[in-house]
Phi, psi and omega in degrees: 000127183281144176289150177289329178273138178286126176260107185270341183272314183293126179084359179290137180290333181239131177252121176261116181272128180293141180273345179213167182313127185208092179290348181290348179282346182291138178229155180236166169219165185289134172281116182275003182229050184295338179276004185231118176282134176202156178268142167245127183235130174250129172255119187239085188279001184238031180287136174223147172215180180244142172297128183289346181263309185265340185078004179283150181286145173242137184242140181209161162257126176257138173245116180246117180234138178209156171257112186289153168264241181277336184239154177231152179275136178280133191293323180293320177295325177296317178301316180295320178298311180297324176298329183294348176278350186306322179252015184265127178271113178200148175291158183306314182298322179293317181305309185293324179289320178298315180299314180299314182294323177296320180288326175297312180299322183291311192236356178049060181289162174289322182208145175209147173218146178231131178231119178258126177247094185273143176291150183291146167226132182068024176085006181230131170257146181238129184235074182289143180230134174218155179209172182205136171237139182307126183302147177062029175228172176298338182289333175295320177293321178298318179299316179298314180299312183292326177297317181288339186237015189293338185230045180292331182236072185297144179284160171289136181256011179281000181260008181262000000 
């Protein structure tokens, strides 16, 4: 069954990679299970951006999890969008918040969280976490709870 929204990236014979930050590459499709809450999780182990001060590359694994509303993000367009950060200068904290806000604007999820696990530079790794729950719903309460409890069992960082 074909989606009502045109998906121009998925199945395309030619892939054009954006040279700079570009949220316009993001595409959605209809959530066929709107009466059922469930998480969709993307593990993105090859995220790169640039330090806005030094221009040096920063590498991270991003974890993007969301409870969809009516729309869902198409994964190939998400890959292209994340690739668009490759030449984008931004601090780690800014990257995860920009990604979250772009995805909220795109698909209006019930709940979303982004966790960036950046490789260390200068002996420090930075792991920003941000989330959002739709205001005036139970998802707003879930966002508060998960924010307060997101790192109760921190991983060992000696493996990075």
